[in-house]
LOZAMAR-365052 format. One record per residue (C-alpha): y negated, x, z; residue number from 1. Coordinates in steps of 0.1 Angstrom, whole numbers. Example, Ala and Ser with C-alpha at 12.3 -4.5 7.8 and 13.67 -1.06 7.14 Angstrom:
<sites>
+-------+-------+-------+------+
:     v :     u :     w : resi :
+-------+-------+-------+------+
:    45 :   123 :    78 :    1 :
:    11 :   137 :    71 :    2 :
+-------+-------+-------+------+
</sites>
This chain:
<sites>
+-------+-------+-------+------+
:     v :     u :     w : resi :
+-------+-------+-------+------+
:     0 :     0 :     1 :    1 :
:   -36 :    11 :    -8 :    2 :
:   -44 :     6 :    27 :    3 :
:   -49 :    42 :    43 :    4 :
:   -19 :    38 :    67 :    5 :
:    11 :    60 :    68 :    6 :
:    44 :    54 :    82 :    7 :
:    70 :    78 :    98 :    8 :
:   105 :    70 :   115 :    9 :
:   122 :    95 :   134 :   10 :
:   159 :    84 :   145 :   11 :
:   161 :   111 :   172 :   12 :
:   134 :    92 :   191 :   13 :
:   142 :    59 :   179 :   14 :
:   105 :    49 :   166 :   15 :
:    86 :    39 :   139 :   16 :
:    50 :    53 :   140 :   17 :
:    17 :    45 :   123 :   18 :
:   -13 :    66 :   112 :   19 :
:   -47 :    53 :   101 :   20 :
:   -64 :    76 :    78 :   21 :
:   -99 :    80 :    87 :   22 :
:   -94 :    64 :   121 :   23 :
:   -66 :    78 :   139 :   24 :
:   -64 :   118 :   153 :   25 :
:   -25 :   115 :   158 :   26 :
:     3 :    97 :   159 :   27 :
:     2 :    64 :   180 :   28 :
:    28 :    45 :   200 :   29 :
:    59 :    30 :   183 :   30 :
:    53 :    -3 :   165 :   31 :
:    89 :    -5 :   160 :   32 :
:    87 :   -34 :   185 :   33 :
:   118 :   -56 :   190 :   34 :
:   134 :   -43 :   156 :   35 :
:   170 :   -26 :   163 :   36 :
:   165 :    -3 :   130 :   37 :
:   148 :    25 :   148 :   38 :
:   181 :    44 :   161 :   39 :
:   195 :    40 :   124 :   40 :
:   167 :    39 :   101 :   41 :
:   174 :    56 :    67 :   42 :
:   143 :    47 :    50 :   43 :
:   107 :    35 :    49 :   44 :
:    93 :    15 :    23 :   45 :
:    56 :     1 :    21 :   46 :
:    52 :   -27 :    -8 :   47 :
:    17 :   -29 :   -25 :   48 :
:     9 :   -63 :    -3 :   49 :
:    13 :   -41 :    31 :   50 :
:    49 :   -53 :    37 :   51 :
:    67 :   -27 :    57 :   52 :
:   107 :   -21 :    51 :   53 :
:   132 :    -2 :    72 :   54 :
:   167 :     1 :    61 :   55 :
:   194 :     0 :    89 :   56 :
:   224 :    23 :    82 :   57 :
:   244 :     8 :   111 :   58 :
:   271 :   -16 :   106 :   59 :
:   256 :   -49 :    98 :   60 :
:   222 :   -35 :   101 :   61 :
:   205 :   -48 :    67 :   62 :
:   169 :   -43 :    62 :   63 :
:   143 :   -49 :    88 :   64 :
:   108 :   -57 :    76 :   65 :
:    74 :   -66 :    89 :   66 :
:    46 :   -86 :    71 :   67 :
:    21 :   -75 :    96 :   68 :
:    28 :   -38 :   102 :   69 :
:    -7 :   -30 :    96 :   70 :
:   -19 :   -54 :   124 :   71 :
:   -23 :   -46 :   161 :   72 :
:     6 :   -32 :   177 :   73 :
:    11 :   -61 :   200 :   74 :
:    15 :   -87 :   172 :   75 :
:    35 :   -72 :   149 :   76 :
:    65 :   -90 :   141 :   77 :
:    99 :   -80 :   125 :   78 :
:   130 :   -98 :   107 :   79 :
:   159 :   -90 :    89 :   80 :
:   155 :   -92 :    52 :   81 :
:   190 :   -94 :    47 :   82 :
:   197 :  -124 :    64 :   83 :
:   203 :  -160 :    52 :   84 :
:   225 :  -174 :    28 :   85 :
:   224 :  -142 :     5 :   86 :
:   229 :  -120 :    31 :   87 :
:   248 :   -84 :    30 :   88 :
:   285 :   -84 :    32 :   89 :
:   299 :   -84 :    67 :   90 :
:   303 :   -48 :    77 :   91 :
:   277 :   -33 :    50 :   92 :
:   264 :    -1 :    61 :   93 :
:   233 :    10 :    37 :   94 :
:   228 :    44 :    26 :   95 :
:   192 :    47 :    14 :   96 :
:   165 :    21 :     0 :   97 :
:   141 :    18 :   -29 :   98 :
:   115 :    -5 :   -36 :   99 :
:   105 :   -14 :   -74 :  100 :
:    65 :    -3 :   -79 :  101 :
:    42 :   -29 :   -74 :  102 :
:    67 :   -56 :   -63 :  103 :
:    90 :   -67 :   -33 :  104 :
:   121 :   -59 :   -50 :  105 :
:   143 :   -40 :   -27 :  106 :
:   172 :   -16 :   -41 :  107 :
:   197 :    -3 :   -14 :  108 :
:   232 :    14 :   -19 :  109 :
:   262 :     8 :     5 :  110 :
:   276 :    42 :    26 :  111 :
:   308 :    54 :     6 :  112 :
:   336 :    51 :    29 :  113 :
:   369 :    72 :    20 :  114 :
:   392 :    54 :    43 :  115 :
:   401 :    30 :    32 :  116 :
:   385 :    35 :     1 :  117 :
:   356 :    17 :    -9 :  118 :
:   334 :    20 :   -37 :  119 :
:   295 :    29 :   -41 :  120 :
:   275 :    -5 :   -40 :  121 :
:   242 :   -14 :   -52 :  122 :
:   221 :   -44 :   -37 :  123 :
:   192 :   -58 :   -49 :  124 :
:   168 :   -83 :   -28 :  125 :
:   137 :  -101 :   -40 :  126 :
:   115 :  -108 :   -10 :  127 :
:    98 :  -138 :   -24 :  128 :
:    83 :  -151 :    10 :  129 :
:    59 :  -123 :    13 :  130 :
:    34 :  -139 :    -9 :  131 :
:    40 :  -177 :    -8 :  132 :
:    37 :  -202 :    23 :  133 :
:    43 :  -239 :    27 :  134 :
:    15 :  -259 :    16 :  135 :
:     0 :  -283 :    44 :  136 :
:    -2 :  -318 :    32 :  137 :
:   -11 :  -342 :    66 :  138 :
:   -29 :  -350 :    82 :  139 :
:   -57 :  -341 :    55 :  140 :
:   -75 :  -310 :    63 :  141 :
:  -109 :  -321 :    82 :  142 :
:   -98 :  -356 :    91 :  143 :
:   -96 :  -376 :   122 :  144 :
:   -61 :  -384 :   135 :  145 :
:   -53 :  -420 :   140 :  146 :
:   -39 :  -413 :   176 :  147 :
:   -56 :  -397 :   205 :  148 :
:   -28 :  -378 :   220 :  149 :
:    -3 :  -366 :   190 :  150 :
:    -4 :  -355 :   155 :  151 :
:    20 :  -357 :   128 :  152 :
:    23 :  -324 :   105 :  153 :
:    39 :  -325 :    72 :  154 :
:    42 :  -299 :    44 :  155 :
:    55 :  -291 :    11 :  156 :
:    82 :  -261 :     8 :  157 :
:    72 :  -228 :    -8 :  158 :
:    67 :  -227 :   -42 :  159 :
:    98 :  -207 :   -60 :  160 :
:   115 :  -204 :   -29 :  161 :
:   152 :  -218 :   -24 :  162 :
:   154 :  -238 :     9 :  163 :
:   169 :  -247 :    33 :  164 :
:   144 :  -231 :    57 :  165 :
:   138 :  -233 :    93 :  166 :
:    99 :  -237 :    99 :  167 :
:    77 :  -224 :   126 :  168 :
:    43 :  -246 :   133 :  169 :
:    11 :  -233 :   155 :  170 :
:   -18 :  -253 :   165 :  171 :
:   -48 :  -244 :   187 :  172 :
:   -83 :  -253 :   197 :  173 :
:   -92 :  -218 :   183 :  174 :
:   -92 :  -210 :   145 :  175 :
:   -76 :  -176 :   156 :  176 :
:   -45 :  -189 :   171 :  177 :
:   -49 :  -165 :   201 :  178 :
:   -41 :  -197 :   226 :  179 :
:   -17 :  -210 :   201 :  180 :
:    11 :  -236 :   213 :  181 :
:    41 :  -228 :   191 :  182 :
:    66 :  -254 :   178 :  183 :
:    99 :  -248 :   163 :  184 :
:   122 :  -239 :   149 :  185 :
:   114 :  -273 :   128 :  186 :
:   141 :  -282 :   102 :  187 :
:   123 :  -316 :    85 :  188 :
:    88 :  -304 :    67 :  189 :
:    84 :  -341 :    60 :  190 :
:    74 :  -357 :    93 :  191 :
:    69 :  -337 :   122 :  192 :
:    53 :  -350 :   155 :  193 :
:    36 :  -322 :   175 :  194 :
:    36 :  -338 :   210 :  195 :
:    52 :  -310 :   227 :  196 :
:    22 :  -304 :   246 :  197 :
:    -2 :  -332 :   252 :  198 :
:   -35 :  -331 :   231 :  199 :
:   -66 :  -340 :   245 :  200 :
:   -86 :  -367 :   226 :  201 :
:  -118 :  -362 :   208 :  202 :
:  -108 :  -324 :   205 :  203 :
:  -103 :  -307 :   170 :  204 :
:   -70 :  -283 :   164 :  205 :
:   -62 :  -259 :   138 :  206 :
:   -29 :  -256 :   127 :  207 :
:    -5 :  -237 :   102 :  208 :
:    30 :  -236 :    92 :  209 :
:    53 :  -207 :    80 :  210 :
:    90 :  -202 :    73 :  211 :
:   106 :  -191 :   103 :  212 :
:   143 :  -186 :    87 :  213 :
:   164 :  -171 :    76 :  214 :
:   133 :  -145 :    73 :  215 :
:    98 :  -150 :    85 :  216 :
:    73 :  -161 :    57 :  217 :
:    36 :  -156 :    56 :  218 :
:    14 :  -183 :    75 :  219 :
:    -1 :  -210 :    55 :  220 :
:   -36 :  -221 :    51 :  221 :
:   -53 :  -231 :    82 :  222 :
:   -61 :  -269 :    84 :  223 :
:   -80 :  -287 :   110 :  224 :
:   -78 :  -322 :   123 :  225 :
:   -98 :  -340 :   151 :  226 :
:   -80 :  -364 :   176 :  227 :
:   -92 :  -396 :   184 :  228 :
:  -114 :  -403 :   211 :  229 :
:   -94 :  -422 :   236 :  230 :
:  -107 :  -452 :   258 :  231 :
:  -102 :  -450 :   294 :  232 :
:  -103 :  -483 :   302 :  233 :
:  -116 :  -505 :   270 :  234 :
:  -134 :  -495 :   239 :  235 :
:  -166 :  -491 :   241 :  236 :
:  -177 :  -524 :   232 :  237 :
:  -204 :  -548 :   249 :  238 :
:  -186 :  -553 :   283 :  239 :
:  -195 :  -575 :   310 :  240 :
:  -232 :  -581 :   312 :  241 :
:  -250 :  -569 :   343 :  242 :
:  -276 :  -592 :   333 :  243 :
:  -270 :  -628 :   324 :  244 :
:  -269 :  -632 :   286 :  245 :
:  -264 :  -597 :   271 :  246 :
:  -229 :  -604 :   263 :  247 :
:  -220 :  -617 :   227 :  248 :
:  -234 :  -651 :   221 :  249 :
:  -254 :  -650 :   256 :  250 :
:  -290 :  -668 :   263 :  251 :
:  -315 :  -669 :   288 :  252 :
:  -315 :  -629 :   288 :  253 :
:  -341 :  -617 :   307 :  254 :
:  -368 :  -597 :   288 :  255 :
:  -357 :  -561 :   302 :  256 :
:  -322 :  -569 :   303 :  257 :
:  -292 :  -541 :   312 :  258 :
:  -264 :  -536 :   289 :  259 :
:  -227 :  -521 :   298 :  260 :
:  -197 :  -511 :   280 :  261 :
:  -162 :  -497 :   289 :  262 :
:  -158 :  -459 :   292 :  263 :
:  -144 :  -437 :   267 :  264 :
:  -120 :  -408 :   281 :  265 :
:  -134 :  -372 :   271 :  266 :
:  -168 :  -387 :   256 :  267 :
:  -196 :  -366 :   259 :  268 :
:  -221 :  -395 :   257 :  269 :
:  -230 :  -425 :   241 :  270 :
:  -251 :  -438 :   212 :  271 :
:  -270 :  -472 :   216 :  272 :
:  -291 :  -492 :   194 :  273 :
:  -309 :  -523 :   198 :  274 :
:  -322 :  -543 :   170 :  275 :
:  -339 :  -575 :   156 :  276 :
:  -310 :  -581 :   131 :  277 :
:  -273 :  -577 :   129 :  278 :
:  -275 :  -553 :   101 :  279 :
:  -295 :  -530 :   122 :  280 :
:  -323 :  -526 :    98 :  281 :
:  -352 :  -533 :   121 :  282 :
:  -341 :  -510 :   152 :  283 :
:  -362 :  -515 :   183 :  284 :
:  -340 :  -486 :   206 :  285 :
:  -319 :  -458 :   194 :  286 :
:  -310 :  -436 :   222 :  287 :
:  -285 :  -409 :   226 :  288 :
:  -276 :  -413 :   261 :  289 :
:  -255 :  -391 :   287 :  290 :
:  -218 :  -401 :   301 :  291 :
:  -234 :  -432 :   314 :  292 :
:  -219 :  -465 :   307 :  293 :
:  -250 :  -487 :   309 :  294 :
:  -286 :  -489 :   295 :  295 :
:  -317 :  -509 :   307 :  296 :
:  -343 :  -514 :   285 :  297 :
:  -375 :  -509 :   297 :  298 :
:  -398 :  -526 :   274 :  299 :
:  -402 :  -561 :   272 :  300 :
:  -388 :  -583 :   246 :  301 :
:  -400 :  -614 :   230 :  302 :
:  -392 :  -651 :   245 :  303 :
:  -368 :  -673 :   227 :  304 :
:  -359 :  -646 :   201 :  305 :
:  -323 :  -634 :   193 :  306 :
:  -316 :  -598 :   194 :  307 :
:  -285 :  -575 :   187 :  308 :
:  -269 :  -542 :   201 :  309 :
:  -242 :  -520 :   195 :  310 :
:  -230 :  -488 :   209 :  311 :
:  -205 :  -459 :   201 :  312 :
:  -189 :  -429 :   221 :  313 :
:  -195 :  -392 :   212 :  314 :
:  -170 :  -365 :   213 :  315 :
:  -172 :  -326 :   212 :  316 :
:  -158 :  -328 :   178 :  317 :
:  -161 :  -362 :   166 :  318 :
:  -176 :  -396 :   171 :  319 :
:  -161 :  -433 :   176 :  320 :
:  -171 :  -460 :   150 :  321 :
:  -197 :  -484 :   162 :  322 :
:  -185 :  -510 :   187 :  323 :
:  -184 :  -549 :   175 :  324 :
:  -220 :  -560 :   175 :  325 :
:  -234 :  -581 :   204 :  326 :
:  -262 :  -608 :   198 :  327 :
:  -280 :  -627 :   226 :  328 :
:  -311 :  -648 :   229 :  329 :
:  -340 :  -641 :   256 :  330 :
:  -349 :  -670 :   278 :  331 :
:  -375 :  -695 :   266 :  332 :
:  -412 :  -692 :   272 :  333 :
:  -424 :  -706 :   303 :  334 :
:  -443 :  -740 :   302 :  335 :
:  -484 :  -734 :   307 :  336 :
:  -494 :  -734 :   344 :  337 :
:  -512 :  -766 :   357 :  338 :
:  -550 :  -758 :   361 :  339 :
:  -558 :  -749 :   396 :  340 :
:  -573 :  -776 :   417 :  341 :
:  -611 :  -763 :   426 :  342 :
:  -623 :  -776 :   462 :  343 :
:  -660 :  -773 :   468 :  344 :
:  -672 :  -772 :   502 :  345 :
:  -702 :  -796 :   510 :  346 :
:  -724 :  -793 :   542 :  347 :
:  -715 :  -816 :   569 :  348 :
:  -733 :  -847 :   570 :  349 :
:  -762 :  -851 :   598 :  350 :
:  -760 :  -885 :   614 :  351 :
:  -792 :  -898 :   635 :  352 :
:  -786 :  -924 :   662 :  353 :
:  -817 :  -941 :   672 :  354 :
:  -824 :  -947 :   708 :  355 :
:  -809 :  -983 :   716 :  356 :
:  -836 : -1010 :   719 :  357 :
:  -846 : -1024 :   756 :  358 :
:  -822 : -1051 :   766 :  359 :
:  -837 : -1087 :   760 :  360 :
:  -845 : -1110 :   789 :  361 :
:  -827 : -1141 :   788 :  362 :
:  -843 : -1169 :   808 :  363 :
:  -820 : -1200 :   815 :  364 :
:  -837 : -1232 :   822 :  365 :
:  -826 : -1252 :   854 :  366 :
:  -800 : -1281 :   847 :  367 :
:  -817 : -1315 :   844 :  368 :
:  -809 : -1338 :   873 :  369 :
:  -777 : -1357 :   877 :  370 :
:  -779 : -1395 :   869 :  371 :
:  -773 : -1421 :   896 :  372 :
:  -739 : -1427 :   902 :  373 :
:  -725 : -1464 :   894 :  374 :
:  -719 : -1491 :   919 :  375 :
:  -680 : -1496 :   925 :  376 :
:  -682 : -1534 :   924 :  377 :
:  -696 : -1534 :   891 :  378 :
:  -667 : -1513 :   881 :  379 :
:  -644 : -1536 :   895 :  380 :
:  -661 : -1565 :   879 :  381 :
:  -656 : -1551 :   843 :  382 :
:  -621 : -1543 :   850 :  383 :
:  -615 : -1578 :   862 :  384 :
:  -631 : -1594 :   831 :  385 :
:  -611 : -1574 :   809 :  386 :
:  -579 : -1588 :   825 :  387 :
:  -584 : -1622 :   816 :  388 :
+-------+-------+-------+------+
</sites>
């Protein structure tokens, strides 16, 4: 490879070493990691794409290869390129390794054994998985998942490669996959549900896939998907009103009403709108709020007027759709007050009472003398005559 890196092996000290021209001043530590080829290495070959191959002359040793031998030592991975359905015959012991120039086509000879006699054998291996990877299909790159806690990943098999394969999937909230969750091996590329570790609602996840077996392949293109925000109790729709009349179809709402809605888990805030029409072309209030689940309008709405409001939850990476639209009508304008009664103060009347006139002297004349009494005989006479 034209990357200025030299590789060397020494079976005596069982290691594969790397030297970066222009950077290193000495051969560093072994990069062989978990590969078993270090004690029986019989050849090192580097392809134009940087793939490093090491033949293992031990029985059933095969060819170890690393796709990222130029990367950080702690991240270098090895796999046996001679495995799979077209693997080397059982007991094969490789004697040498060659690489066709400008390709990933390997040639190896098997060690000649005198007893029992066996002929020299030449093997060839075309490494097709160093440059092609599975093609992500779904969810669409940059899309919002239909679920808040799980995602279904699907992909197509690598072009010009012969299945069956095992696959590995990684997903992470970081696009460098430093904290990736590894899923696999996966045998079905059509429909895989990533729910081994609970996902967080309202977060963006990066994911990729590669062939894991019979030999490791390169990672696919990185795609991202954002999970839905998840309602903690109910969706952010107009909820039970804290003031009469702000629920859908409400009436007699106060002129400075309070609006409320259900909480959304992991929401970073809410977007509130109040308008004079259901299409929200005449917006009165357009507010980005914090994580509160209520809002009081501090102005004064008009009496006997219908208004409309809606709310949506905001997340770190995505927002929900708008809630259903709630309409309400404000209370009627109060009847005009009766004119006030004006009471004028008047001075107290002055009443003059004249002094009483002197008492009138009343003179009563003496009574006339009484008439002379009638003789009794005369009286009897009259009576007698009357009796006759």
